[in-house]
C-alpha atoms as an extended CHARMM CRD file, in Angstrom:
* protein
*
       107  EXT
         1         1  MET       CA             20.7730000000      -20.2570000000        8.6010000000  PROA      1               0.0000000000
         2         2  LEU       CA             18.3110000000      -18.2880000000        6.9290000000  PROA      2               0.0000000000
         3         3  ASN       CA             17.1560000000      -18.9730000000        3.3990000000  PROA      3               0.0000000000
         4         4  MET       CA             17.8200000000      -16.5760000000        0.4730000000  PROA      4               0.0000000000
         5         5  ILE       CA             14.9340000000      -14.9720000000       -0.9120000000  PROA      5               0.0000000000
         6         6  ASN       CA             15.2100000000      -14.6700000000       -4.7590000000  PROA      6               0.0000000000
         7         7  ILE       CA             13.2290000000      -11.5450000000       -5.9630000000  PROA      7               0.0000000000
         8         8  ASN       CA             13.5800000000       -9.8400000000       -9.5530000000  PROA      8               0.0000000000
         9         9  ASN       CA             14.4390000000       -6.0280000000      -10.3350000000  PROA      9               0.0000000000
        10        10  LYS       CA             10.9470000000       -5.1000000000       -9.8250000000  PROA      10              0.0000000000
        11        11  GLU       CA             10.1680000000       -6.7190000000       -6.7920000000  PROA      11              0.0000000000
        12        12  GLU       CA             13.7060000000       -5.2090000000       -5.3640000000  PROA      12              0.0000000000
        13        13  THR       CA             12.4040000000       -1.4980000000       -6.9290000000  PROA      13              0.0000000000
        14        14  VAL       CA              9.0890000000       -2.1470000000       -4.7620000000  PROA      14              0.0000000000
        15        15  LEU       CA             10.6060000000       -3.0160000000       -1.3360000000  PROA      15              0.0000000000
        16        16  LYS       CA             13.3120000000       -0.2080000000       -1.7820000000  PROA      16              0.0000000000
        17        17  THR       CA             10.4520000000        2.1630000000       -2.3770000000  PROA      17              0.0000000000
        18        18  LEU       CA              8.4080000000        0.9250000000        0.5950000000  PROA      18              0.0000000000
        19        19  GLY       CA             11.8250000000        1.2060000000        2.5050000000  PROA      19              0.0000000000
        20        20  ASP       CA             12.4060000000        4.8830000000        1.6170000000  PROA      20              0.0000000000
        21        21  ARG       CA              8.9000000000        5.6530000000        2.2240000000  PROA      21              0.0000000000
        22        22  LEU       CA              9.4280000000        4.1970000000        5.8200000000  PROA      22              0.0000000000
        23        23  ARG       CA             12.3610000000        6.0840000000        6.3020000000  PROA      23              0.0000000000
        24        24  GLU       CA             10.5620000000        9.3960000000        5.1600000000  PROA      24              0.0000000000
        25        25  ALA       CA              7.6980000000        8.8780000000        7.6510000000  PROA      25              0.0000000000
        26        26  ARG       CA             10.0810000000        7.8830000000       10.7300000000  PROA      26              0.0000000000
        27        27  LEU       CA             12.2990000000       11.0730000000       10.1240000000  PROA      27              0.0000000000
        28        28  ALA       CA              8.9410000000       12.8160000000        9.5590000000  PROA      28              0.0000000000
        29        29  ARG       CA              8.1270000000       11.8930000000       13.3040000000  PROA      29              0.0000000000
        30        30  ASN       CA             11.7240000000       13.0580000000       14.5350000000  PROA      30              0.0000000000
        31        31  GLU       CA             12.4480000000        9.4360000000       15.6570000000  PROA      31              0.0000000000
        32        32  SER       CA             15.7240000000        7.6000000000       15.3300000000  PROA      32              0.0000000000
        33        33  GLN       CA             16.1840000000        4.1560000000       13.9330000000  PROA      33              0.0000000000
        34        34  GLU       CA             16.9200000000        2.8440000000       17.3450000000  PROA      34              0.0000000000
        35        35  VAL       CA             13.7060000000        4.4170000000       18.9260000000  PROA      35              0.0000000000
        36        36  PHE       CA             11.6170000000        3.1470000000       15.9600000000  PROA      36              0.0000000000
        37        37  ALA       CA             12.9940000000       -0.5340000000       15.8060000000  PROA      37              0.0000000000
        38        38  GLN       CA             12.2030000000       -0.6990000000       19.8890000000  PROA      38              0.0000000000
        39        39  ARG       CA              8.7060000000        0.0470000000       19.1900000000  PROA      39              0.0000000000
        40        40  LEU       CA              8.5110000000       -2.7450000000       16.6790000000  PROA      40              0.0000000000
        41        41  GLY       CA             10.6880000000       -5.1090000000       18.8830000000  PROA      41              0.0000000000
        42        42  LEU       CA             13.5750000000       -5.3030000000       16.3150000000  PROA      42              0.0000000000
        43        43  ALA       CA             17.0370000000       -4.6900000000       16.6530000000  PROA      43              0.0000000000
        44        44  ARG       CA             18.5440000000       -1.3620000000       15.0050000000  PROA      44              0.0000000000
        45        45  GLN       CA             20.1050000000       -3.5160000000       12.4100000000  PROA      45              0.0000000000
        46        46  SER       CA             17.3930000000       -5.2700000000       11.6850000000  PROA      46              0.0000000000
        47        47  TYR       CA             15.1430000000       -2.1710000000       11.1230000000  PROA      47              0.0000000000
        48        48  GLY       CA             17.8830000000       -0.4340000000        8.8970000000  PROA      48              0.0000000000
        49        49  LYS       CA             17.0360000000       -3.5510000000        7.0580000000  PROA      49              0.0000000000
        50        50  MET       CA             13.6800000000       -2.6750000000        6.3880000000  PROA      50              0.0000000000
        51        51  GLU       CA             14.4690000000        0.7790000000        5.3360000000  PROA      51              0.0000000000
        52        52  LYS       CA             17.1580000000       -0.7940000000        2.8560000000  PROA      52              0.0000000000
        53        53  GLY       CA             14.2040000000       -3.0750000000        1.3210000000  PROA      53              0.0000000000
        54        54  ASN       CA             15.7980000000       -6.5360000000        2.5150000000  PROA      54              0.0000000000
        55        55  PRO       CA             13.2470000000       -9.1060000000        1.6560000000  PROA      55              0.0000000000
        56        56  SER       CA             14.0860000000      -10.6860000000        4.7740000000  PROA      56              0.0000000000
        57        57  ILE       CA             12.1890000000       -8.8080000000        7.0240000000  PROA      57              0.0000000000
        58        58  PRO       CA              8.6920000000      -10.7080000000        7.7230000000  PROA      58              0.0000000000
        59        59  VAL       CA              5.4570000000       -8.8710000000        6.4800000000  PROA      59              0.0000000000
        60        60  GLY       CA              4.3190000000       -8.5820000000       10.1650000000  PROA      60              0.0000000000
        61        61  TYR       CA              6.8380000000       -6.1770000000       10.7390000000  PROA      61              0.0000000000
        62        62  TRP       CA              5.7060000000       -3.8900000000        7.9880000000  PROA      62              0.0000000000
        63        63  LEU       CA              2.2200000000       -4.0970000000        9.2620000000  PROA      63              0.0000000000
        64        64  GLN       CA              3.3410000000       -3.1760000000       12.5760000000  PROA      64              0.0000000000
        65        65  ALA       CA              5.3000000000       -0.2510000000       11.3440000000  PROA      65              0.0000000000
        66        66  SER       CA              2.3750000000        1.1340000000        9.2400000000  PROA      66              0.0000000000
        67        67  SER       CA             -0.0050000000        0.6180000000       12.4850000000  PROA      67              0.0000000000
        68        68  ILE       CA              2.4880000000        2.8680000000       14.2300000000  PROA      68              0.0000000000
        69        69  LEU       CA              2.6650000000        5.2360000000       11.4530000000  PROA      69              0.0000000000
        70        70  GLY       CA             -1.3330000000        5.6360000000       11.2420000000  PROA      70              0.0000000000
        71        71  ARG       CA             -1.2590000000        4.0530000000        7.7650000000  PROA      71              0.0000000000
        72        72  LEU       CA             -2.5510000000        0.1760000000        8.5290000000  PROA      72              0.0000000000
        73        73  ASP       CA             -6.0750000000        0.9990000000        6.3960000000  PROA      73              0.0000000000
        74        74  THR       CA             -3.7700000000        1.1680000000        3.1770000000  PROA      74              0.0000000000
        75        75  TRP       CA             -2.9740000000       -2.4170000000        3.3560000000  PROA      75              0.0000000000
        76        76  GLY       CA             -6.5150000000       -3.4630000000        2.6170000000  PROA      76              0.0000000000
        77        77  LYS       CA             -5.8970000000       -2.7010000000       -0.8450000000  PROA      77              0.0000000000
        78        78  VAL       CA             -3.1670000000       -5.3080000000       -1.1930000000  PROA      78              0.0000000000
        79        79  LEU       CA             -3.9750000000       -8.0320000000       -3.5610000000  PROA      79              0.0000000000
        80        80  GLN       CA             -7.6900000000       -6.1760000000       -3.8420000000  PROA      80              0.0000000000
        81        81  GLU       CA             -9.0910000000       -7.4880000000       -6.9510000000  PROA      81              0.0000000000
        82        82  GLN       CA             -8.7930000000       -4.6310000000       -9.9100000000  PROA      82              0.0000000000
        83        83  GLU       CA            -11.7510000000       -2.9080000000      -11.0820000000  PROA      83              0.0000000000
        84        84  ASP       CA            -12.4210000000       -3.4740000000      -14.8400000000  PROA      84              0.0000000000
        85        85  LEU       CA            -13.2730000000       -0.0510000000      -16.0190000000  PROA      85              0.0000000000
        86        86  PHE       CA            -14.4290000000       -1.3870000000      -19.3480000000  PROA      86              0.0000000000
        87        87  LEU       CA            -16.8400000000       -3.8200000000      -17.9360000000  PROA      87              0.0000000000
        88        88  GLN       CA            -17.8840000000       -0.8070000000      -15.6010000000  PROA      88              0.0000000000
        89        89  TYR       CA            -18.7620000000        1.6550000000      -18.5410000000  PROA      89              0.0000000000
        90        90  GLU       CA            -20.4460000000       -1.1560000000      -20.5240000000  PROA      90              0.0000000000
        91        91  GLN       CA            -22.9230000000       -1.6880000000      -17.4150000000  PROA      91              0.0000000000
        92        92  ASN       CA            -23.4790000000        2.0290000000      -16.9040000000  PROA      92              0.0000000000
        93        93  GLN       CA            -24.3070000000        2.2670000000      -20.1590000000  PROA      93              0.0000000000
        94        94  ALA       CA            -26.9240000000       -0.5640000000      -20.1320000000  PROA      94              0.0000000000
        95        95  GLY       CA            -28.5130000000        0.7490000000      -17.3530000000  PROA      95              0.0000000000
        96        96  ARG       CA            -28.6500000000        4.1890000000      -18.8380000000  PROA      96              0.0000000000
        97        97  LYS       CA            -31.9040000000        5.5880000000      -20.1750000000  PROA      97              0.0000000000
        98        98  LYS       CA            -32.1250000000        8.7490000000      -22.4970000000  PROA      98              0.0000000000
        99        99  ALA       CA            -34.0420000000       11.2230000000      -20.4810000000  PROA      99              0.0000000000
       100       100  GLY       CA            -37.0320000000       12.3570000000      -22.8520000000  PROA      100             0.0000000000
       101       101  ARG       CA            -38.7540000000       15.7240000000      -23.2460000000  PROA      101             0.0000000000
       102       102  ARG       CA            -41.4950000000       16.8480000000      -21.1230000000  PROA      102             0.0000000000
       103       103  ARG       CA            -44.7160000000       16.8290000000      -22.8700000000  PROA      103             0.0000000000
       104       104  THR       CA            -47.2270000000       19.6670000000      -23.0050000000  PROA      104             0.0000000000
       105       105  SER       CA            -50.7690000000       18.8540000000      -24.1940000000  PROA      105             0.0000000000
       106       106  LYS       CA            -52.1880000000       21.0410000000      -26.7340000000  PROA      106             0.0000000000
       107       107  THR       CA            -55.5960000000       21.7390000000      -26.0470000000  PROA      107             0.0000000000
């Protein structure tokens, strides 16, 4: 028996969005669910759950699907440390120097 995964509304929305994007990418390639599921090594029913955003699908299948679709590199941004734009601005300001006028000598 599978363990039920409890997710909140926001997480459910993200999974459904990912499923929608997966379906759109598959359709853009003009592939049926059956064919794409076979490429992933899944039953068509399990693949259908991916497109519906079911949380029980292991992340490995999402990575493999992304690889097939040429989008694996986007996973490198998942859980990436966020930039602190204020800190970045302060660092830029501290290192910045005013440009001086070029002095000409009066002789």
